[in-house]
PDB file as gemmi writes it, atoms N, CA and C in Angstrom:
CRYST1    1.000    1.000    1.000  90.00  90.00  90.00 P 1                      
ATOM      1  N   UNK A   1      25.853  36.435   5.054  1.00  0.00           N  
ATOM      2  CA  UNK A   1      24.491  36.578   4.587  1.00  0.00           C  
ATOM      3  C   UNK A   1      24.164  35.526   3.516  1.00  0.00           C  
ATOM      4  N   UNK A   2      25.100  35.331   2.579  1.00  0.00           N  
ATOM      5  CA  UNK A   2      24.884  34.360   1.508  1.00  0.00           C  
ATOM      6  C   UNK A   2      24.739  32.951   2.083  1.00  0.00           C  
ATOM      7  N   UNK A   3      25.562  32.604   3.071  1.00  0.00           N  
ATOM      8  CA  UNK A   3      25.515  31.285   3.699  1.00  0.00           C  
ATOM      9  C   UNK A   3      24.162  31.057   4.369  1.00  0.00           C  
ATOM     10  N   UNK A   4      23.614  32.052   5.059  1.00  0.00           N  
ATOM     11  CA  UNK A   4      22.329  31.951   5.740  1.00  0.00           C  
ATOM     12  C   UNK A   4      21.215  31.682   4.726  1.00  0.00           C  
ATOM     13  N   UNK A   5      21.260  32.371   3.599  1.00  0.00           N  
ATOM     14  CA  UNK A   5      20.256  32.168   2.560  1.00  0.00           C  
ATOM     15  C   UNK A   5      20.297  30.728   2.042  1.00  0.00           C  
ATOM     16  N   UNK A   6      21.497  30.206   1.811  1.00  0.00           N  
ATOM     17  CA  UNK A   6      21.630  28.834   1.313  1.00  0.00           C  
ATOM     18  C   UNK A   6      21.133  27.825   2.346  1.00  0.00           C  
ATOM     19  N   UNK A   7      21.423  28.085   3.623  1.00  0.00           N  
ATOM     20  CA  UNK A   7      20.960  27.184   4.679  1.00  0.00           C  
ATOM     21  C   UNK A   7      19.445  27.176   4.756  1.00  0.00           C  
ATOM     22  N   UNK A   8      18.839  28.356   4.671  1.00  0.00           N  
ATOM     23  CA  UNK A   8      17.371  28.454   4.712  1.00  0.00           C  
ATOM     24  C   UNK A   8      16.774  27.763   3.489  1.00  0.00           C  
ATOM     25  N   UNK A   9      17.373  27.955   2.325  1.00  0.00           N  
ATOM     26  CA  UNK A   9      16.873  27.312   1.104  1.00  0.00           C  
ATOM     27  C   UNK A   9      16.959  25.794   1.216  1.00  0.00           C  
ATOM     28  N   UNK A  10      18.032  25.286   1.801  1.00  0.00           N  
ATOM     29  CA  UNK A  10      18.184  23.836   1.968  1.00  0.00           C  
ATOM     30  C   UNK A  10      17.135  23.279   2.921  1.00  0.00           C  
ATOM     31  N   UNK A  11      16.881  23.978   4.005  1.00  0.00           N  
ATOM     32  CA  UNK A  11      15.862  23.533   4.960  1.00  0.00           C  
ATOM     33  C   UNK A  11      14.490  23.536   4.311  1.00  0.00           C  
ATOM     34  N   UNK A  12      14.174  24.577   3.557  1.00  0.00           N  
ATOM     35  CA  UNK A  12      12.881  24.633   2.872  1.00  0.00           C  
ATOM     36  C   UNK A  12      12.741  23.503   1.852  1.00  0.00           C  
ATOM     37  N   UNK A  13      13.812  23.190   1.153  1.00  0.00           N  
ATOM     38  CA  UNK A  13      13.769  22.093   0.180  1.00  0.00           C  
ATOM     39  C   UNK A  13      13.502  20.766   0.883  1.00  0.00           C  
ATOM     40  N   UNK A  14      14.123  20.556   2.025  1.00  0.00           N  
ATOM     41  CA  UNK A  14      13.880  19.326   2.781  1.00  0.00           C  
ATOM     42  C   UNK A  14      12.444  19.271   3.277  1.00  0.00           C  
ATOM     43  N   UNK A  15      11.921  20.407   3.743  1.00  0.00           N  
ATOM     44  CA  UNK A  15      10.537  20.454   4.209  1.00  0.00           C  
ATOM     45  C   UNK A  15       9.574  20.136   3.076  1.00  0.00           C  
ATOM     46  N   UNK A  16       9.822  20.654   1.893  1.00  0.00           N  
ATOM     47  CA  UNK A  16       8.939  20.391   0.756  1.00  0.00           C  
ATOM     48  C   UNK A  16       8.996  18.934   0.342  1.00  0.00           C  
ATOM     49  N   UNK A  17      10.177  18.336   0.395  1.00  0.00           N  
ATOM     50  CA  UNK A  17      10.272  16.924   0.038  1.00  0.00           C  
ATOM     51  C   UNK A  17       9.559  16.063   1.070  1.00  0.00           C  
ATOM     52  N   UNK A  18       9.568  16.467   2.319  1.00  0.00           N  
ATOM     53  CA  UNK A  18       8.852  15.725   3.362  1.00  0.00           C  
ATOM     54  C   UNK A  18       7.354  15.799   3.145  1.00  0.00           C  
ATOM     55  N   UNK A  19       6.869  16.953   2.688  1.00  0.00           N  
ATOM     56  CA  UNK A  19       5.439  17.092   2.400  1.00  0.00           C  
ATOM     57  C   UNK A  19       5.051  16.146   1.274  1.00  0.00           C  
ATOM     58  N   UNK A  20       5.905  16.050   0.263  1.00  0.00           N  
ATOM     59  CA  UNK A  20       5.614  15.173  -0.875  1.00  0.00           C  
ATOM     60  C   UNK A  20       5.617  13.704  -0.463  1.00  0.00           C  
ATOM     61  N   UNK A  21       6.451  13.349   0.510  1.00  0.00           N  
ATOM     62  CA  UNK A  21       6.590  11.954   0.917  1.00  0.00           C  
ATOM     63  C   UNK A  21       5.688  11.585   2.094  1.00  0.00           C  
ATOM     64  N   UNK A  22       4.718  12.435   2.403  1.00  0.00           N  
ATOM     65  CA  UNK A  22       3.837  12.129   3.525  1.00  0.00           C  
ATOM     66  C   UNK A  22       3.080  10.837   3.270  1.00  0.00           C  
ATOM     67  N   UNK A  23       2.647  10.226   4.355  1.00  0.00           N  
ATOM     68  CA  UNK A  23       1.932   8.963   4.227  1.00  0.00           C  
ATOM     69  C   UNK A  23       0.581   9.167   3.547  1.00  0.00           C  
ATOM     70  N   UNK A  24       0.071   8.105   3.012  1.00  0.00           N  
ATOM     71  CA  UNK A  24      -1.208   8.127   2.312  1.00  0.00           C  
ATOM     72  C   UNK A  24      -2.332   8.215   3.335  1.00  0.00           C  
ATOM     73  N   UNK A  25      -3.368   8.926   3.003  1.00  0.00           N  
ATOM     74  CA  UNK A  25      -4.533   9.103   3.871  1.00  0.00           C  
ATOM     75  C   UNK A  25      -5.157   7.737   4.192  1.00  0.00           C  
ATOM     76  N   UNK A  26      -5.305   7.410   5.475  1.00  0.00           N  
ATOM     77  CA  UNK A  26      -5.874   6.107   5.861  1.00  0.00           C  
ATOM     78  C   UNK A  26      -7.277   5.867   5.301  1.00  0.00           C  
ATOM     79  N   UNK A  27      -8.054   6.919   5.138  1.00  0.00           N  
ATOM     80  CA  UNK A  27      -9.392   6.739   4.550  1.00  0.00           C  
ATOM     81  C   UNK A  27      -9.295   6.335   3.085  1.00  0.00           C  
ATOM     82  N   UNK A  28      -8.282   6.856   2.404  1.00  0.00           N  
ATOM     83  CA  UNK A  28      -8.062   6.463   1.011  1.00  0.00           C  
ATOM     84  C   UNK A  28      -7.675   4.994   0.935  1.00  0.00           C  
ATOM     85  N   UNK A  29      -6.821   4.563   1.846  1.00  0.00           N  
ATOM     86  CA  UNK A  29      -6.395   3.159   1.872  1.00  0.00           C  
ATOM     87  C   UNK A  29      -7.595   2.261   2.141  1.00  0.00           C  
ATOM     88  N   UNK A  30      -8.439   2.666   3.068  1.00  0.00           N  
ATOM     89  CA  UNK A  30      -9.641   1.879   3.366  1.00  0.00           C  
ATOM     90  C   UNK A  30     -10.540   1.783   2.135  1.00  0.00           C  
ATOM     91  N   UNK A  31     -10.609   2.857   1.368  1.00  0.00           N  
ATOM     92  CA  UNK A  31     -11.376   2.834   0.123  1.00  0.00           C  
ATOM     93  C   UNK A  31     -10.805   1.857  -0.885  1.00  0.00           C  
ATOM     94  N   UNK A  32      -9.481   1.858  -1.014  1.00  0.00           N  
ATOM     95  CA  UNK A  32      -8.842   0.892  -1.920  1.00  0.00           C  
ATOM     96  C   UNK A  32      -9.108  -0.527  -1.451  1.00  0.00           C  
ATOM     97  N   UNK A  33      -9.024  -0.747  -0.144  1.00  0.00           N  
ATOM     98  CA  UNK A  33      -9.231  -2.083   0.428  1.00  0.00           C  
ATOM     99  C   UNK A  33     -10.653  -2.571   0.191  1.00  0.00           C  
ATOM    100  N   UNK A  34     -11.594  -1.653   0.144  1.00  0.00           N  
ATOM    101  CA  UNK A  34     -12.994  -2.041  -0.104  1.00  0.00           C  
ATOM    102  C   UNK A  34     -13.138  -2.727  -1.461  1.00  0.00           C  
ATOM    103  N   UNK A  35     -12.309  -2.353  -2.410  1.00  0.00           N  
ATOM    104  CA  UNK A  35     -12.359  -2.989  -3.731  1.00  0.00           C  
ATOM    105  C   UNK A  35     -11.911  -4.446  -3.673  1.00  0.00           C  
ATOM    106  N   UNK A  36     -11.175  -4.807  -2.641  1.00  0.00           N  
ATOM    107  CA  UNK A  36     -10.678  -6.176  -2.482  1.00  0.00           C  
ATOM    108  C   UNK A  36     -11.728  -7.090  -1.843  1.00  0.00           C  
ATOM    109  N   UNK A  37     -12.792  -6.483  -1.300  1.00  0.00           N  
ATOM    110  CA  UNK A  37     -13.797  -7.234  -0.538  1.00  0.00           C  
ATOM    111  C   UNK A  37     -14.547  -8.254  -1.381  1.00  0.00           C  
ATOM    112  N   UNK A  38     -14.685  -8.025  -2.665  1.00  0.00           N  
ATOM    113  CA  UNK A  38     -15.418  -8.974  -3.509  1.00  0.00           C  
ATOM    114  C   UNK A  38     -14.846 -10.384  -3.411  1.00  0.00           C  
ATOM    115  N   UNK A  39     -13.528 -10.481  -3.361  1.00  0.00           N  
ATOM    116  CA  UNK A  39     -12.890 -11.797  -3.272  1.00  0.00           C  
ATOM    117  C   UNK A  39     -12.350 -12.107  -1.878  1.00  0.00           C  
ATOM    118  N   UNK A  40     -11.835 -11.083  -1.205  1.00  0.00           N  
ATOM    119  CA  UNK A  40     -11.126 -11.312   0.054  1.00  0.00           C  
ATOM    120  C   UNK A  40     -11.939 -10.938   1.291  1.00  0.00           C  
ATOM    121  N   UNK A  41     -13.193 -10.565   1.110  1.00  0.00           N  
ATOM    122  CA  UNK A  41     -14.084 -10.298   2.230  1.00  0.00           C  
ATOM    123  C   UNK A  41     -13.914  -8.917   2.843  1.00  0.00           C  
ATOM    124  N   UNK A  42     -14.925  -8.524   3.609  1.00  0.00           N  
ATOM    125  CA  UNK A  42     -14.884  -7.244   4.303  1.00  0.00           C  
ATOM    126  C   UNK A  42     -13.719  -7.236   5.277  1.00  0.00           C  
ATOM    127  N   UNK A  43     -12.921  -6.181   5.225  1.00  0.00           N  
ATOM    128  CA  UNK A  43     -11.725  -6.038   6.064  1.00  0.00           C  
ATOM    129  C   UNK A  43     -10.751  -7.201   5.897  1.00  0.00           C  
ATOM    130  N   UNK A  44     -10.835  -7.890   4.778  1.00  0.00           N  
ATOM    131  CA  UNK A  44      -9.882  -8.959   4.486  1.00  0.00           C  
ATOM    132  C   UNK A  44     -10.213 -10.309   5.079  1.00  0.00           C  
ATOM    133  N   UNK A  45     -11.412 -10.451   5.640  1.00  0.00           N  
ATOM    134  CA  UNK A  45     -11.835 -11.737   6.217  1.00  0.00           C  
ATOM    135  C   UNK A  45     -12.707 -12.429   5.170  1.00  0.00           C  
ATOM    136  N   UNK A  46     -12.119 -13.372   4.447  1.00  0.00           N  
ATOM    137  CA  UNK A  46     -12.785 -14.005   3.306  1.00  0.00           C  
ATOM    138  C   UNK A  46     -13.689 -15.152   3.721  1.00  0.00           C  
ATOM    139  N   UNK A  47     -14.649 -15.427   2.875  1.00  0.00           N  
ATOM    140  CA  UNK A  47     -15.492 -16.607   3.021  1.00  0.00           C  
ATOM    141  C   UNK A  47     -14.683 -17.822   2.563  1.00  0.00           C  
ATOM    142  N   UNK A  48     -15.166 -18.990   2.923  1.00  0.00           N  
ATOM    143  CA  UNK A  48     -14.482 -20.233   2.539  1.00  0.00           C  
ATOM    144  C   UNK A  48     -14.262 -20.267   1.029  1.00  0.00           C  
ATOM    145  N   UNK A  49     -13.087 -20.693   0.634  1.00  0.00           N  
ATOM    146  CA  UNK A  49     -12.757 -20.801  -0.780  1.00  0.00           C  
ATOM    147  C   UNK A  49     -11.940 -19.634  -1.301  1.00  0.00           C  
ATOM    148  N   UNK A  50     -11.854 -18.570  -0.547  1.00  0.00           N  
ATOM    149  CA  UNK A  50     -11.041 -17.420  -0.937  1.00  0.00           C  
ATOM    150  C   UNK A  50      -9.996 -17.160   0.143  1.00  0.00           C  
ATOM    151  N   UNK A  51      -8.941 -16.475  -0.221  1.00  0.00           N  
ATOM    152  CA  UNK A  51      -7.843 -16.212   0.716  1.00  0.00           C  
ATOM    153  C   UNK A  51      -8.125 -14.986   1.575  1.00  0.00           C  
ATOM    154  N   UNK A  52      -8.067 -15.170   2.889  1.00  0.00           N  
ATOM    155  CA  UNK A  52      -8.195 -14.040   3.811  1.00  0.00           C  
ATOM    156  C   UNK A  52      -6.892 -13.253   3.847  1.00  0.00           C  
ATOM    157  N   UNK A  53      -7.014 -11.937   3.951  1.00  0.00           N  
ATOM    158  CA  UNK A  53      -5.848 -11.072   4.032  1.00  0.00           C  
ATOM    159  C   UNK A  53      -5.671 -10.496   5.432  1.00  0.00           C  
ATOM    160  N   UNK A  54      -6.715 -10.548   6.227  1.00  0.00           N  
ATOM    161  CA  UNK A  54      -6.686  -9.963   7.570  1.00  0.00           C  
ATOM    162  C   UNK A  54      -5.646 -10.647   8.443  1.00  0.00           C  
ATOM    163  N   UNK A  55      -4.797  -9.842   9.066  1.00  0.00           N  
ATOM    164  CA  UNK A  55      -3.814 -10.365   9.995  1.00  0.00           C  
ATOM    165  C   UNK A  55      -2.605 -11.030   9.369  1.00  0.00           C  
ATOM    166  N   UNK A  56      -2.515 -11.029   8.055  1.00  0.00           N  
ATOM    167  CA  UNK A  56      -1.372 -11.631   7.368  1.00  0.00           C  
ATOM    168  C   UNK A  56      -0.156 -10.717   7.571  1.00  0.00           C  
ATOM    169  N   UNK A  57       1.013 -11.295   7.702  1.00  0.00           N  
ATOM    170  CA  UNK A  57       2.234 -10.518   7.862  1.00  0.00           C  
ATOM    171  C   UNK A  57       2.366  -9.509   6.721  1.00  0.00           C  
ATOM    172  N   UNK A  58       2.611  -8.256   7.079  1.00  0.00           N  
ATOM    173  CA  UNK A  58       2.678  -7.173   6.095  1.00  0.00           C  
ATOM    174  C   UNK A  58       3.705  -7.441   5.006  1.00  0.00           C  
ATOM    175  N   UNK A  59       4.907  -7.859   5.400  1.00  0.00           N  
ATOM    176  CA  UNK A  59       5.971  -8.090   4.426  1.00  0.00           C  
ATOM    177  C   UNK A  59       5.638  -9.228   3.475  1.00  0.00           C  
ATOM    178  N   UNK A  60       5.031 -10.292   4.006  1.00  0.00           N  
ATOM    179  CA  UNK A  60       4.629 -11.428   3.157  1.00  0.00           C  
ATOM    180  C   UNK A  60       3.554 -11.003   2.160  1.00  0.00           C  
ATOM    181  N   UNK A  61       2.593 -10.240   2.645  1.00  0.00           N  
ATOM    182  CA  UNK A  61       1.506  -9.789   1.779  1.00  0.00           C  
ATOM    183  C   UNK A  61       2.027  -8.841   0.707  1.00  0.00           C  
ATOM    184  N   UNK A  62       2.900  -7.922   1.093  1.00  0.00           N  
ATOM    185  CA  UNK A  62       3.474  -6.986   0.126  1.00  0.00           C  
ATOM    186  C   UNK A  62       4.277  -7.731  -0.937  1.00  0.00           C  
ATOM    187  N   UNK A  63       5.037  -8.744  -0.527  1.00  0.00           N  
ATOM    188  CA  UNK A  63       5.801  -9.528  -1.497  1.00  0.00           C  
ATOM    189  C   UNK A  63       4.870 -10.210  -2.494  1.00  0.00           C  
ATOM    190  N   UNK A  64       3.770 -10.777  -1.993  1.00  0.00           N  
ATOM    191  CA  UNK A  64       2.811 -11.426  -2.895  1.00  0.00           C  
ATOM    192  C   UNK A  64       2.237 -10.429  -3.891  1.00  0.00           C  
ATOM    193  N   UNK A  65       1.849  -9.255  -3.390  1.00  0.00           N  
ATOM    194  CA  UNK A  65       1.244  -8.263  -4.281  1.00  0.00           C  
ATOM    195  C   UNK A  65       2.243  -7.770  -5.316  1.00  0.00           C  
ATOM    196  N   UNK A  66       3.497  -7.575  -4.902  1.00  0.00           N  
ATOM    197  CA  UNK A  66       4.528  -7.160  -5.867  1.00  0.00           C  
ATOM    198  C   UNK A  66       4.816  -8.269  -6.867  1.00  0.00           C  
ATOM    199  N   UNK A  67       4.795  -9.520  -6.405  1.00  0.00           N  
ATOM    200  CA  UNK A  67       5.009 -10.644  -7.321  1.00  0.00           C  
ATOM    201  C   UNK A  67       3.865 -10.761  -8.330  1.00  0.00           C  
ATOM    202  N   UNK A  68       2.635 -10.485  -7.907  1.00  0.00           N  
ATOM    203  CA  UNK A  68       1.519 -10.445  -8.854  1.00  0.00           C  
ATOM    204  C   UNK A  68       1.761  -9.343  -9.885  1.00  0.00           C  
ATOM    205  N   UNK A  69       2.174  -8.182  -9.402  1.00  0.00           N  
ATOM    206  CA  UNK A  69       2.362  -7.014 -10.269  1.00  0.00           C  
ATOM    207  C   UNK A  69       3.425  -7.263 -11.330  1.00  0.00           C  
ATOM    208  N   UNK A  70       4.509  -7.932 -10.929  1.00  0.00           N  
ATOM    209  CA  UNK A  70       5.602  -8.175 -11.872  1.00  0.00           C  
ATOM    210  C   UNK A  70       5.402  -9.436 -12.709  1.00  0.00           C  
ATOM    211  N   UNK A  71       4.408 -10.248 -12.358  1.00  0.00           N  
ATOM    212  CA  UNK A  71       4.159 -11.476 -13.096  1.00  0.00           C  
ATOM    213  C   UNK A  71       4.917 -12.675 -12.544  1.00  0.00           C  
ATOM    214  N   UNK A  72       5.652 -12.502 -11.451  1.00  0.00           N  
ATOM    215  CA  UNK A  72       6.386 -13.630 -10.853  1.00  0.00           C  
ATOM    216  C   UNK A  72       5.434 -14.661 -10.264  1.00  0.00           C  
ATOM    217  N   UNK A  73       4.286 -14.209  -9.798  1.00  0.00           N  
ATOM    218  CA  UNK A  73       3.298 -15.111  -9.195  1.00  0.00           C  
ATOM    219  C   UNK A  73       2.104 -15.193 -10.143  1.00  0.00           C  
ATOM    220  N   UNK A  74       1.777 -16.378 -10.619  1.00  0.00           N  
ATOM    221  CA  UNK A  74       0.656 -16.515 -11.546  1.00  0.00           C  
ATOM    222  C   UNK A  74      -0.677 -16.227 -10.859  1.00  0.00           C  
ATOM    223  N   UNK A  75      -1.615 -15.726 -11.625  1.00  0.00           N  
ATOM    224  CA  UNK A  75      -2.924 -15.380 -11.070  1.00  0.00           C  
ATOM    225  C   UNK A  75      -3.964 -15.341 -12.175  1.00  0.00           C  
ATOM    226  N   UNK A  76      -5.210 -15.361 -11.766  1.00  0.00           N  
ATOM    227  CA  UNK A  76      -6.289 -15.215 -12.740  1.00  0.00           C  
ATOM    228  C   UNK A  76      -6.639 -13.742 -12.943  1.00  0.00           C  
ATOM    229  N   UNK A  77      -6.603 -12.958 -11.863  1.00  0.00           N  
ATOM    230  CA  UNK A  77      -6.954 -11.541 -11.973  1.00  0.00           C  
ATOM    231  C   UNK A  77      -6.018 -10.620 -11.199  1.00  0.00           C  
ATOM    232  N   UNK A  78      -5.374 -11.125 -10.143  1.00  0.00           N  
ATOM    233  CA  UNK A  78      -4.545 -10.267  -9.295  1.00  0.00           C  
ATOM    234  C   UNK A  78      -3.389  -9.618 -10.048  1.00  0.00           C  
ATOM    235  N   UNK A  79      -2.852 -10.273 -11.043  1.00  0.00           N  
ATOM    236  CA  UNK A  79      -1.756  -9.667 -11.800  1.00  0.00           C  
ATOM    237  C   UNK A  79      -2.231  -8.407 -12.526  1.00  0.00           C  
ATOM    238  N   UNK A  80      -3.495  -8.393 -12.936  1.00  0.00           N  
ATOM    239  CA  UNK A  80      -4.045  -7.221 -13.605  1.00  0.00           C  
ATOM    240  C   UNK A  80      -4.396  -6.131 -12.599  1.00  0.00           C  
ATOM    241  N   UNK A  81      -5.020  -6.505 -11.486  1.00  0.00           N  
ATOM    242  CA  UNK A  81      -5.422  -5.523 -10.482  1.00  0.00           C  
ATOM    243  C   UNK A  81      -4.221  -4.852  -9.834  1.00  0.00           C  
ATOM    244  N   UNK A  82      -3.205  -5.618  -9.501  1.00  0.00           N  
ATOM    245  CA  UNK A  82      -2.052  -5.064  -8.788  1.00  0.00           C  
ATOM    246  C   UNK A  82      -1.284  -4.049  -9.625  1.00  0.00           C  
ATOM    247  N   UNK A  83      -1.352  -4.163 -10.939  1.00  0.00           N  
ATOM    248  CA  UNK A  83      -0.663  -3.208 -11.810  1.00  0.00           C  
ATOM    249  C   UNK A  83      -1.282  -1.819 -11.731  1.00  0.00           C  
ATOM    250  N   UNK A  84      -2.491  -1.728 -11.200  1.00  0.00           N  
ATOM    251  CA  UNK A  84      -3.160  -0.432 -11.072  1.00  0.00           C  
ATOM    252  C   UNK A  84      -2.732   0.358  -9.849  1.00  0.00           C  
ATOM    253  N   UNK A  85      -1.849  -0.210  -9.032  1.00  0.00           N  
ATOM    254  CA  UNK A  85      -1.404   0.446  -7.810  1.00  0.00           C  
ATOM    255  C   UNK A  85       0.095   0.693  -7.849  1.00  0.00           C  
ATOM    256  N   UNK A  86       0.519   1.814  -7.281  1.00  0.00           N  
ATOM    257  CA  UNK A  86       1.959   2.081  -7.139  1.00  0.00           C  
ATOM    258  C   UNK A  86       2.503   1.189  -6.026  1.00  0.00           C  
ATOM    259  N   UNK A  87       3.817   1.093  -5.937  1.00  0.00           N  
ATOM    260  CA  UNK A  87       4.434   0.311  -4.864  1.00  0.00           C  
ATOM    261  C   UNK A  87       4.076   0.899  -3.499  1.00  0.00           C  
ATOM    262  N   UNK A  88       3.987   2.222  -3.416  1.00  0.00           N  
ATOM    263  CA  UNK A  88       3.605   2.885  -2.168  1.00  0.00           C  
ATOM    264  C   UNK A  88       2.170   2.515  -1.783  1.00  0.00           C  
ATOM    265  N   UNK A  89       1.282   2.468  -2.759  1.00  0.00           N  
ATOM    266  CA  UNK A  89      -0.108   2.092  -2.493  1.00  0.00           C  
ATOM    267  C   UNK A  89      -0.214   0.631  -2.070  1.00  0.00           C  
ATOM    268  N   UNK A  90       0.546  -0.238  -2.715  1.00  0.00           N  
ATOM    269  CA  UNK A  90       0.547  -1.659  -2.327  1.00  0.00           C  
ATOM    270  C   UNK A  90       1.046  -1.815  -0.898  1.00  0.00           C  
ATOM    271  N   UNK A  91       2.070  -1.060  -0.520  1.00  0.00           N  
ATOM    272  CA  UNK A  91       2.591  -1.120   0.845  1.00  0.00           C  
ATOM    273  C   UNK A  91       1.535  -0.646   1.835  1.00  0.00           C  
ATOM    274  N   UNK A  92       0.791   0.388   1.466  1.00  0.00           N  
ATOM    275  CA  UNK A  92      -0.266   0.889   2.347  1.00  0.00           C  
ATOM    276  C   UNK A  92      -1.376  -0.148   2.501  1.00  0.00           C  
ATOM    277  N   UNK A  93      -1.735  -0.807   1.415  1.00  0.00           N  
ATOM    278  CA  UNK A  93      -2.755  -1.859   1.478  1.00  0.00           C  
ATOM    279  C   UNK A  93      -2.278  -3.035   2.324  1.00  0.00           C  
ATOM    280  N   UNK A  94      -1.026  -3.427   2.160  1.00  0.00           N  
ATOM    281  CA  UNK A  94      -0.478  -4.525   2.968  1.00  0.00           C  
ATOM    282  C   UNK A  94      -0.517  -4.164   4.445  1.00  0.00           C  
ATOM    283  N   UNK A  95      -0.188  -2.935   4.759  1.00  0.00           N  
ATOM    284  CA  UNK A  95      -0.245  -2.481   6.142  1.00  0.00           C  
ATOM    285  C   UNK A  95      -1.661  -2.473   6.685  1.00  0.00           C  
ATOM    286  N   UNK A  96      -2.613  -2.054   5.851  1.00  0.00           N  
ATOM    287  CA  UNK A  96      -4.014  -2.029   6.263  1.00  0.00           C  
ATOM    288  C   UNK A  96      -4.502  -3.441   6.599  1.00  0.00           C  
ATOM    289  N   UNK A  97      -4.288  -4.369   5.684  1.00  0.00           N  
ATOM    290  CA  UNK A  97      -4.796  -5.727   5.906  1.00  0.00           C  
ATOM    291  C   UNK A  97      -4.071  -6.433   7.046  1.00  0.00           C  
ATOM    292  N   UNK A  98      -2.791  -6.183   7.198  1.00  0.00           N  
ATOM    293  CA  UNK A  98      -2.058  -6.841   8.290  1.00  0.00           C  
ATOM    294  C   UNK A  98      -2.547  -6.357   9.657  1.00  0.00           C  
ATOM    295  N   UNK A  99      -3.106  -5.162   9.706  1.00  0.00           N  
ATOM    296  CA  UNK A  99      -3.592  -4.606  10.968  1.00  0.00           C  
ATOM    297  C   UNK A  99      -5.021  -5.067  11.320  1.00  0.00           C  
ATOM    298  N   UNK A 100      -5.687  -5.724  10.381  1.00  0.00           N  
ATOM    299  CA  UNK A 100      -7.062  -6.179  10.623  1.00  0.00           C  
ATOM    300  C   UNK A 100      -7.063  -7.459  11.442  1.00  0.00           C  
ATOM    301  N   UNK A 101      -8.121  -7.622  12.225  1.00  0.00           N  
ATOM    302  CA  UNK A 101      -8.271  -8.841  13.022  1.00  0.00           C  
ATOM    303  C   UNK A 101      -8.708  -9.979  12.125  1.00  0.00           C  
ATOM    304  N   UNK A 102      -8.143 -11.175  12.400  1.00  0.00           N  
ATOM    305  CA  UNK A 102      -8.499 -12.378  11.632  1.00  0.00           C  
ATOM    306  C   UNK A 102      -9.921 -12.803  11.915  1.00  0.00           C  
TER     307      UNK A 102                                                      
END                                                                             
Protein backbone atom coordinates (compact mmCIF):
# COMPACT_ATOMS: atom_id res chain seq x y z
CA UNK A 1 0.00 0.00 0.00
CA UNK A 2 2.80 2.42 0.92
CA UNK A 3 4.61 1.71 -2.38
CA UNK A 4 1.43 2.45 -4.40
CA UNK A 5 1.00 5.79 -2.64
CA UNK A 6 4.59 6.78 -3.43
CA UNK A 7 4.19 5.76 -7.07
CA UNK A 8 0.99 7.80 -7.41
CA UNK A 9 2.66 10.79 -5.71
CA UNK A 10 5.62 10.57 -8.11
CA UNK A 11 3.34 10.45 -11.15
CA UNK A 12 1.36 13.44 -9.90
CA UNK A 13 4.57 15.39 -9.30
CA UNK A 14 5.70 14.68 -12.87
CA UNK A 15 2.29 15.74 -14.21
CA UNK A 16 2.45 19.02 -12.28
CA UNK A 17 5.94 19.76 -13.54
CA UNK A 18 4.76 19.12 -17.10
CA UNK A 19 1.94 21.62 -16.62
CA UNK A 20 4.46 24.21 -15.44
CA UNK A 21 6.72 23.56 -18.44
CA UNK A 22 3.96 23.81 -21.04
CA UNK A 23 4.70 25.84 -24.12
CA UNK A 24 3.89 29.52 -24.26
CA UNK A 25 0.56 30.54 -25.79
CA UNK A 26 1.11 31.31 -29.51
CA UNK A 27 -1.16 34.36 -29.26
CA UNK A 28 1.06 35.72 -26.50
CA UNK A 29 4.13 35.19 -28.68
CA UNK A 30 2.43 37.00 -31.56
CA UNK A 31 1.73 39.88 -29.18
CA UNK A 32 5.38 40.06 -28.17
CA UNK A 33 6.41 39.94 -31.83
CA UNK A 34 4.14 42.89 -32.59
CA UNK A 35 6.40 45.02 -30.41
CA UNK A 36 9.27 44.20 -32.78
CA UNK A 37 7.35 45.56 -35.80
CA UNK A 38 8.49 49.16 -35.28
CA UNK A 39 11.99 48.24 -36.45
CA UNK A 40 11.69 44.77 -37.96
CA UNK A 41 8.37 45.14 -39.79
CA UNK A 42 5.06 43.33 -39.59
CA UNK A 43 5.67 39.60 -39.11
CA UNK A 44 9.40 40.32 -39.25
CA UNK A 45 9.49 41.61 -42.84
CA UNK A 46 11.41 44.88 -42.49
CA UNK A 47 11.56 47.88 -44.76
CA UNK A 48 14.87 48.76 -46.39
CA UNK A 49 17.47 49.80 -43.85
CA UNK A 50 16.29 47.50 -41.08
CA UNK A 51 16.96 43.81 -40.50
CA UNK A 52 14.21 41.37 -41.45
CA UNK A 53 13.60 38.53 -39.01
CA UNK A 54 11.12 36.53 -41.09
CA UNK A 55 12.44 33.16 -42.18
CA UNK A 56 15.76 33.53 -40.35
CA UNK A 57 17.14 30.30 -38.89
CA UNK A 58 15.70 29.89 -35.38
CA UNK A 59 19.01 28.95 -33.75
CA UNK A 60 20.87 31.86 -35.36
CA UNK A 61 18.19 34.32 -34.32
CA UNK A 62 18.06 32.97 -30.77
CA UNK A 63 21.85 33.24 -30.49
CA UNK A 64 21.70 36.88 -31.62
CA UNK A 65 18.97 37.71 -29.12
CA UNK A 66 20.84 36.00 -26.28
CA UNK A 67 24.04 37.80 -27.29
CA UNK A 68 22.17 41.12 -27.15
CA UNK A 69 20.81 40.19 -23.72
CA UNK A 70 24.22 39.32 -22.31
CA UNK A 71 25.98 42.26 -23.96
CA UNK A 72 28.16 40.08 -26.23
CA UNK A 73 26.65 41.74 -29.30
CA UNK A 74 26.70 45.55 -29.32
CA UNK A 75 23.45 47.36 -30.06
CA UNK A 76 21.73 50.69 -29.81
CA UNK A 77 18.51 49.38 -28.25
CA UNK A 78 18.29 45.58 -28.61
CA UNK A 79 20.50 44.96 -25.58
CA UNK A 80 17.93 46.81 -23.46
CA UNK A 81 14.84 45.24 -25.05
CA UNK A 82 16.13 41.67 -24.92
CA UNK A 83 16.74 41.91 -21.17
CA UNK A 84 12.97 42.21 -20.72
CA UNK A 85 12.42 38.65 -21.95
CA UNK A 86 13.23 35.30 -20.35
CA UNK A 87 15.29 32.79 -22.32
CA UNK A 88 12.09 30.78 -22.88
CA UNK A 89 10.35 33.87 -24.29
CA UNK A 90 13.31 34.64 -26.57
CA UNK A 91 13.20 31.05 -27.86
CA UNK A 92 9.48 31.41 -28.55
CA UNK A 93 10.07 34.67 -30.43
CA UNK A 94 12.88 33.10 -32.47
CA UNK A 95 10.57 30.25 -33.37
CA UNK A 96 7.79 32.65 -34.34
CA UNK A 97 9.96 34.73 -36.65
CA UNK A 98 11.70 31.74 -38.20
CA UNK A 99 8.29 30.36 -39.18
CA UNK A 100 7.26 33.56 -41.00
CA UNK A 101 7.52 33.87 -44.76
CA UNK A 102 10.28 36.15 -46.07
